[in-house]
N, C-alpha and C positions, 0 to 999 in steps of 0.2 A: 122267674127267672131271677139270678142272682143279684148281688150288689155290683157286680162287674160291668154289666153291659145291659141295654137296653132291649127288651122283649121284641118288641115290634120291629125295632131296626134289623136285630138278627136274623127275623123272620124273612124280612124283605130282602135282605142281603144273600142268605143261604136259599133261599126259595129261587133266586135267579140266578144262580150258579149253572152253568152249562159246561158240560165236557165233552169227551169225544163225540164225534158227529152232531154237535149242538144238543146232546141229550141232557135232560135235568141229571143233577146228581141225584143217587138212588137214595130211597128212605133209610138205609141203614146207616148209609155215610152221614146223612142230614142229622138223625138221631145221635150218632156219636159226637158229631161237632156239638150239638145243643149240649150234650152231656158235658163236654170239654168248659164250653161257655157258662154252665151251670156249675161247676165243679171243677176249676182250673188246678189240676196237680200234676204230678210227672206221669203217673199211670195213665190218665186220661190223655196226656199230651204225645205219649207214646202210641196211644191207639190210634191219634187223628193224624199225624206227622207225617204219614205216607199216604194219605189220601190223594188221588189225583183231582185237582180242582180246576181245569182247564182243557181245551183241547189239544193242548201242546204235552198232555201228560206231566204237567207240573205239579209237584207235590205240596202240600200245605206249608212243608219246613221249608221248602224252596222257595216260595212265595214270601214267607215271613221274613227269611234272609234278603231277599230282594227290597222289602219295604225297610227293614232294619238290618243293614250290612254288619251291626256288631253281634248280631244275634250268633250264638255259636254254632259251628260248621260241623262239630262231633255232638254226639248225644250220649245216650246210655248204651254201656256196653255190658255183656253177659259173658259169665263162665259156660264154654260149649257144653260140657258134660251134663251141669246140674241147670242150666237155664238161671242160674242165680245172678242178681245184678251186681257188677263189680265196681262200675262206675255210674253214677247218677247225672242226669241232666245237669249241667252247670247252670241252667237257669230255664224257664218255661216262659212262654209268651203270655202276656197280657190278654184277655178275651178280647179287648179293643184291637190289638196289634194283629190279631188272629182275622177279625172280621175287616180290617183295613187291607191286609194280604189278600183276602179273598176278593175284594172288589178291585185290588190292582189287578190281580190275576185276570179276572173279566174285562178289564179294561184295555189290556195289552194283549191281544190275541194275535195268533201267528198269521202269516200271510195264508198259510194252507187251509187254517180254518175257517179264515174270513172267506176265501175262494169258494169254498164248499158250499159255505152257507149262501153266497150271492148267486152261486152257479150251480145248483145241485146235480146236474150231469155230469160236472166234473170235468168239462171242457176247458182247456187252457186256451184262452183266447190269447193270452200274451205270444205264445209261440205255435200257432195253428197252420205253419207252413207260408210260402210265400204270399205275398199280397196279389189279387187277382188284378191282371192289366187292366188299366183305366182307359175307357174310350177317349179318344182325342178327336176332337172336332176339326 
């Protein structure tokens, strides 16, 4: 791993990512994130910024912006006809910021993903109809 982040910490964080339906992050997405951590550059950031990293379909870029609100809201732009980059990223995140964003996204799951994880049948116990009449003695 590079000078930018700790290999074991990276493996632990990325290995614990859960996405839609509480499934682990796929191997290709993991590989691409590891590549960025190893070689943080604009091309690799463009490659991983759109990866969904939790059950709410939050992208890595959105998660970075949640952790660092000063991170740019606009990124690379391209010429439509040629695909040539017309504007580069204003900045790319430090690998440690990427790892913090991933951790943050995993610690702040939505009600929907939590309720499905805790209740795999998908039954909504909060609104299951009127309460049963209670017996009175």
